C-alpha positions, 0 to 999 in steps of 0.5 A: 350404362357405362358398364353395359357399353364396355361389356358390349365393346368387349364382346365385339372385340371378337368380331373385328380387328379394330374393335379388338385392339381398341378394347385391348388398349384400354383393358391393358391400361386398366391392368397395368395402370398405363398403356402397355405394348400390344404383343405377347409376354415372354417368360424370364422371371416369375415376378415380372409384371405383364409390361416387363414380360412384354419388354422381355419379348422385345429385348429377346427379339432385338438381341437377334440383330446387330446394335441399333445404336445410331441407326435409322429404324422403322417399326412396322405395326407399332400399335400404340407406340409403347414398344417404339418409345421403349426401343428409342429409350433403351437402344438409342437409335438415331431416329425411329418411326412407327407405323400402324394401319389402326388410326386409334393406335397412332392417335394414342402413340402421338398423345403419349409421345407429347405427354412424355415429351419424347423426340426423335420418334415419329408415328404415322398411319401407313400400310405395311404392304405399301410403305408409301411414306418411305423411299428406297434404300432409306432404312437401316433396320426394320422391326416387325413384331407380332403384326404380319399375321394380319397382312393379306398380301405378305409377299408384297409386304416382304417386297416393300421391306426389301425396297426400303431397307438399305443394302446390308440393312437388317430386318426382324420379323416375329410372327405367329405361325400356323402348324395346322391346315387351313380352316374351313366353315365358321373358322375360316369366316371368323379368321376373315373378320379378324383379318388373320393370315397365318403362314407356316414356317416353310412358307415364310422361308420360301417367301423370304428367299423369293424376296431376296432377303437373307435369313441369318437366324430363326427361332421358335419361342413358343414355349417361353411365350406360353410360360409368359401367359402362365402368370396371368393370375398374379397379374389379375391380383395386381390390377387396379381396382374400380367398380366391382362388376366392372372388375369382374368383366375385365378379369373375365376378358383377361382370363378368356384371352390368356387361356385362348392364346395358351390353347392356340399356342399349344395346339395350332400356332407357334411363335417364330422369329426370323432375322436377317439382312438385305 
């Protein structure tokens, strides 16, 4: 019965963003035997584990902004908090706060924070388009990795980013962009269900300028992300074993997701980084 319930949840992950991330949290924990970050992998070494490939992406993104040491950091779209705590431990900011709209993600983040006895990190449920918990000119650095493509009103998100950043503060946005025209019919309805709102590069640049945010660096890392996903067969071999049928369901889930992401990044999407200042 548990296997049937898990299989049903995996199927439902394709029709709802909340279901997708709830299933992905548990699926990736099964793959790595611990909670992992919720973003894509970035290729550096063939021997990297999935979690290490995710850390590679975080490190590459953060190398595009100034030092985080002793800074007050806000991570918008922090997911389950694994990346937030990784940034705290490696980059030594004064403090870091992670926000996410998904309550289950924040529950996991706070549970892991308590289990690991980590301080100087806070997790809150908040909307990237509102940032109700943050005052004007209060944040040194804002990090937003692989989350903004879910925001229906990205211009409002950029205005809020500008509002809470200190003058001279830095921002980092890593997002999945579209290189195709808008979908129609079934594709459009599916994107609405999954809360997908992709911009192209020109739209991003125009709206960042309209929000008075200055882009210093931008970079397309699509090929390195595709290479990262290319290691999925080796990761499956390392997966913690359980019930045989359950293992097969999880493997199928991973394979479908990896191949779908590779296909989309090769044909319809690009993975892009924007970094700059207020």
